[in-house]
C-alpha positions in Angstrom: 59.9 62.3 83.2 60.2 65.8 84.4 56.5 66.3 84.5 55.9 63.0 86.3 58.6 63.5 88.9 57.5 67.0 89.7 53.8 66.0 89.8 54.5 63.2 92.4 56.9 65.3 94.4 54.6 68.3 94.4 51.5 66.3 95.2 49.4 67.3 92.2 49.5 66.9 88.4 51.6 69.5 86.7 52.6 70.0 83.0 55.1 72.0 81.1 54.7 75.7 81.9 53.0 75.1 85.3 54.6 76.2 88.6 55.4 73.5 91.0 56.4 73.6 94.7 58.3 70.5 95.7 60.1 69.0 98.7 63.9 69.0 98.2 65.8 65.9 99.1 69.3 67.3 98.9 70.8 70.8 98.8 74.5 70.8 97.7 76.7 73.8 98.3 80.2 74.1 96.8 83.1 76.0 98.3 83.2 78.7 95.7 79.6 79.8 96.7 79.6 78.8 100.4 80.3 82.3 101.7 77.3 83.7 99.7 75.1 80.9 100.9 76.0 81.4 104.5 75.5 85.1 104.2 72.0 84.6 102.7 71.1 82.1 105.5 72.4 84.2 108.4 71.9 87.8 107.3 69.0 87.8 104.9 66.9 84.8 106.1 68.1 84.7 109.7 67.5 80.9 109.4 69.3 77.6 109.8 68.8 74.6 107.6 65.3 73.1 108.3 66.7 69.6 107.6 70.5 69.6 108.2 70.7 66.0 107.0 69.6 67.2 103.5 72.3 69.8 103.1 75.9 69.0 102.0 78.9 71.4 101.7 81.6 70.1 99.3 85.1 71.7 99.2 86.1 70.8 95.7 86.4 73.8 93.3 89.7 75.1 94.8 90.9 72.2 96.9 93.4 72.6 98.6 93.0 76.3 99.0 95.1 78.4 96.7 95.1 81.8 98.4 94.6 83.2 101.9 91.1 84.5 101.0 90.1 81.1 99.6 91.4 79.4 102.8 89.4 81.8 104.9 86.2 81.1 103.0 86.8 77.4 103.4 87.4 77.8 107.1 84.1 79.6 107.4 82.3 76.7 105.5 83.8 74.2 107.9 82.8 76.2 111.0 79.2 76.6 109.6 78.9 72.9 108.9 80.1 72.1 112.5 77.6 74.6 114.0 74.6 73.5 112.0 75.1 69.8 111.6 75.1 69.8 107.8 77.4 67.3 106.0 80.9 68.5 105.1 83.0 66.8 102.4 86.4 68.3 102.9 89.5 68.7 100.7 90.4 65.5 98.9 87.0 63.8 99.1 86.3 64.8 95.5 84.0 66.6 93.1 80.5 67.4 94.5 78.5 65.5 91.9 80.7 62.4 92.0 80.7 62.4 95.8 76.9 62.8 96.2 76.4 59.9 93.8 78.9 57.7 95.7 77.3 58.6 99.1 73.7 57.8 97.9 72.6 61.4 98.2 71.0 61.4 94.7 68.4 58.7 94.0 65.6 58.0 91.5 62.8 60.5 91.8 64.7 62.8 94.2 64.9 66.5 93.8 68.5 67.6 94.1 69.6 71.2 94.0 73.2 72.2 93.6 75.0 75.5 93.6 76.8 74.3 90.5 75.5 74.4 87.0 76.4 70.8 86.3 74.0 69.6 88.9 72.1 68.1 85.9 74.5 65.2 86.5 72.0 63.7 89.0 69.6 62.9 86.2 71.9 59.9 85.5 70.0 58.1 88.2 66.6 59.6 87.3 66.8 62.3 90.0 65.6 65.8 89.0 68.9 67.6 89.4 69.4 71.2 88.6 71.7 74.1 89.4 70.7 77.3 91.2 72.3 80.4 92.7 73.1 81.2 96.3 69.7 82.8 97.1 67.6 79.9 95.8 69.8 77.4 97.4 69.6 79.2 100.7 65.8 79.4 100.5 65.6 75.6 99.8 67.9 74.9 102.7 65.9 77.1 105.1 62.4 75.9 104.0 63.0 72.4 102.7 61.2 73.3 99.5 61.7 75.0 96.2 59.5 76.2 93.3 60.1 75.5 89.7 58.5 76.2 86.4 57.9 72.8 84.9 60.2 72.5 81.9 59.2 71.3 78.4 60.9 68.1 77.4 63.2 67.2 74.5 63.5 63.5 73.7 66.9 62.1 72.6 66.9 58.5 71.5 70.1 56.6 71.2 70.2 53.6 68.8 72.9 51.1 67.9 76.0 50.7 70.0 79.3 52.5 70.7 82.1 51.2 68.5 85.6 50.5 69.8 87.4 53.7 70.6 84.2 55.7 70.9 82.8 56.7 74.3 79.8 58.3 76.1 81.7 61.6 75.9 81.6 61.4 72.1 77.9 60.7 72.3 77.3 63.6 74.7 79.3 66.0 72.4 77.4 64.9 69.4 74.1 65.4 71.3 75.2 69.0 72.1 76.2 69.6 68.5 72.7 68.6 67.3 70.8 70.4 70.0 72.9 73.6 69.9 74.3 75.6 72.8 70.9 77.2 73.5 68.8 74.5 71.8 67.3 73.2 75.1 67.1 76.3 77.2 65.1 75.7 80.3 64.0 72.4 79.0 64.4 68.8 80.3 66.6 66.7 78.0 65.2 63.2 78.3 67.6 60.5 77.1 66.3 57.1 76.0 69.2 54.6 75.9 67.7 51.3 77.0 70.3 49.3 78.8 73.2 51.1 77.1 75.7 53.0 79.2 77.0 52.4 82.7 76.1 54.7 85.6 79.3 56.7 85.0 78.5 57.0 81.3 75.0 58.2 82.2 76.6 60.8 84.4 78.6 62.1 81.5 75.5 62.4 79.3 73.4 64.1 82.0 76.3 66.4 83.0 76.7 67.9 79.5 72.9 68.6 79.1 73.4 72.0 80.7 75.7 72.9 77.8 72.6 73.0 75.6 70.9 75.3 78.2 68.9 72.5 79.8 67.2 72.8 83.2 67.6 69.1 83.7 69.1 66.1 82.0 67.2 62.8 82.7 68.3 59.4 81.5 65.5 56.9 81.5 66.4 53.9 83.7 67.1 50.7 81.7 68.0 47.1 82.4 69.7 46.5 85.7 72.2 49.3 85.5 70.7 51.3 88.4 69.3 48.4 90.4 72.8 46.9 90.5 73.7 49.9 92.7 70.8 49.2 95.1 68.5 52.0 93.8 64.8 51.5 94.2 63.3 52.8 91.0 59.6 53.9 91.4 57.4 53.4 88.4 56.5 57.1 88.3 60.0 58.2 87.2 59.5 56.6 83.8 57.8 58.6 81.0 54.3 57.5 80.1 53.7 55.8 76.7 52.6 58.4 74.2 54.2 61.3 76.0 54.6 64.4 73.9 57.8 66.4 73.4 58.7 69.8 72.0 61.5 68.1 69.9 62.7 64.6 69.2 66.2 63.7 68.1 67.6 60.2 67.2 71.4 59.6 67.4 72.9 56.5 65.8 75.8 55.2 68.0 76.9 52.8 65.2 77.9 55.7 63.0 79.5 57.8 65.8 83.2 58.4 65.7 85.4 60.3 68.2 84.3 63.9 68.6 86.0 67.1 69.7 84.6 70.4 70.7 86.8 73.3 69.4 87.1 76.8 70.9 85.2 78.7 72.1 81.8 77.0 72.2 80.8 73.6 73.5 78.6 73.0 70.4 81.4 73.6 68.0 81.8 69.9 67.6 83.8 68.1 64.9 84.8 64.6 63.9 88.4 64.3 65.1 89.5 62.3 62.1 88.1 65.0 59.8 89.9 68.0 61.5 92.2 69.9 59.2 95.9 69.0 58.9 96.7 72.4 60.5 94.7 71.5 63.6 95.9 67.9 63.8 99.5 69.2 63.6 99.1 71.9 66.2 101.2 71.6 69.3 99.3 70.9 72.5 100.8 72.3 75.6 98.6 70.6 78.2 96.3 67.7 78.5 93.9 67.5 81.4 92.0 64.3 82.2 89.4 64.6 85.1 86.4 66.7 86.2 82.8 65.8 86.9 82.4 64.9 83.2 85.3 62.4 82.8 87.2 61.8 86.1 85.7 58.4 87.0 87.5 55.1 87.2 86.4 54.0 83.7 87.8 57.2 82.3 91.2 56.8 84.0 91.4 53.2 82.8 90.5 54.3 79.2 93.4 56.8 79.3 95.8 54.2 80.9 95.1 51.7 78.1 96.4 54.3 75.6 99.3 55.4 77.8 100.6 52.0 79.0 104.2 51.5 78.0 104.4 55.0 76.5 105.5 58.4 77.5 104.0 61.9 77.3 105.5 63.9 74.5 108.3 66.3 75.3 106.8 69.8 75.6 103.4 68.5 76.6 102.3 68.2 80.2 99.6 65.7 81.3 97.5 66.4 84.4 95.4 63.6 85.9 92.9 64.4 88.7 90.5 61.7 89.8 86.9 62.8 90.5 86.9 61.4 94.1 88.9 59.7 96.7 87.1 56.5 95.9 88.1 56.7 92.3 91.7 57.4 93.3 91.7 54.3 95.6 90.3 52.1 92.8 93.0 53.5 90.4 95.6 52.7 93.1 94.4 49.2 93.7 94.3 48.1 90.0 97.5 49.8 88.9 95.9 52.5 86.8 97.6 55.3 88.6 101.0 53.6 88.4 100.5 53.3 84.6 99.6 57.0 84.3 102.5 58.0 86.6 105.0 56.0 84.6 103.8 57.6 81.4 104.7 61.0 82.9 101.4 62.3 84.2 101.2 64.8 87.1 98.6 63.5 89.6 96.4 66.0 91.5 94.2 66.0 94.6 90.7 64.7 93.8 88.5 67.7 93.0 87.8 70.1 90.1 91.4 71.0 89.5 92.0 73.5 86.7 88.6 73.1 85.1 87.5 76.6 85.9 90.9 78.2 85.8 91.6 79.0 89.4 94.5 76.6 90.3 96.3 73.4 89.7 97.2 74.0 86.0 95.9 77.3 84.6 96.9 78.1 81.1 99.3 80.9 80.0 98.6 83.2 77.0 98.5 81.3 73.7 98.7 77.9 75.2 96.6 75.0 73.9 94.9 72.4 76.1 92.9 69.3 75.3 90.6 68.6 78.2 88.0 66.0 79.2 86.0 68.7 80.9 82.8 70.3 79.9 83.5 73.9 78.9 85.9 75.7 76.5 84.8 79.3 76.8 87.2 82.2 76.5 89.3 82.4 79.7 87.7 79.2 81.1 91.0 77.6 82.1 93.3 80.6 82.5 94.3 83.4 80.1 91.7 84.7 77.6 94.1 83.9 74.7 94.5 80.2 75.7 92.5 77.6 73.7 90.7 74.7 75.1 89.5 71.6 73.1 87.1 69.1 74.7 87.5 65.4 74.0 87.2 61.9 75.5 89.8 60.4 77.8 91.1 58.2 74.9 91.6 61.1 72.6 93.1 63.2 75.4 95.6 60.4 76.2 96.6 59.9 72.6 97.1 63.6 72.3 99.4 63.6 75.3 101.6 60.8 73.7 101.7 62.6 70.3 102.0 66.2 71.6 99.3 67.1 69.1 95.6 66.3 68.6 95.5 62.6 67.9 93.3 59.5 67.9 94.4 56.3 69.7 95.0 54.6 66.4 97.5 57.4 65.5 99.5 56.3 68.6 99.5 52.7 67.5 100.5 53.6 64.0 103.5 55.6 65.1 104.9 53.7 68.1 103.5 50.2 67.8 100.9 48.3 69.8 102.7 48.4 73.1 99.9 49.6 75.4 97.1 47.1 74.7 94.6 49.7 73.6 
């Protein structure tokens, strides 16, 4: 897929290891890097965006602003957008990757560059999405193009079907366990799933590919999942029959059970049911459900199904932050937010929240958090001595009820089948 997309978009056949110069369809700039981006554009390049309609600034990483310096940086980003005509998605609209997908700014065969490492998320809709730093992002905005070394490709084939209580997050964590934290460095992880997985689930899969070091994470379009959203899927985004890969992996969804990534590496993945009694009995101080990995409506509904009619355990706090304003509105309309609120959740402004440890729920020394996010590195969500465990929304919700690492069936066994999970 990577070779075909870059060949078509670059106007000549290219293969793994070649250099390709391609037109860029969308450049995405997040608030935490906006100042550096603007500085590169104005001071170093003395340029303005060549195609303003192809550039989006999203204020999501620290939204609303937490300090005066952050507020000033966001003020400058707003002023730059107004002066140049680029799109601005301000506080409350949501997380960059979710917003661009909702706005139709990532489409099959497109090249989407983001100043956020999880820009691999756009591969959910067969766009070549990848993260870059401020300088490369500025060059792409100024010229309308970028250059890439064409990545080698790793083929991941999903067989079988997810069992009840198992989600795409579990499949993604298992994939990272098998590949390893650096097992796909500067490679394209190409996922073959047929008509399995919704668009949101595909976003979860593509999102986590960067945790194996991938340059891109591409999910092969299947069935009518993408066409239902109005996407026009060109034939050239599909891999050719007989394509060769540097590695091939097969994952059996029938055999998959809920997974959890333990500190302090994402590929430190375990079967939740097989965790030691010590870990299963450990008190959890905070549960966080949200982020670009698992903050979509299906994720909130999954959590609400576990939490319905129940309460968050004393001594445990539950933070819920929808990925976007659209997700929040959906959750308002169908009663999901009310269920979460009644369970004792604290609801936050759509955005990244405490995922990178800058506001809205950072962790104190020694605290333990179960999160639906994508990283559990030392200091990721606050103090260096805090511990972060990554899990699915269902496992996170069950943990919030029990106050310790738990599966949904643990909740049912203790307090009865009240919630309808």
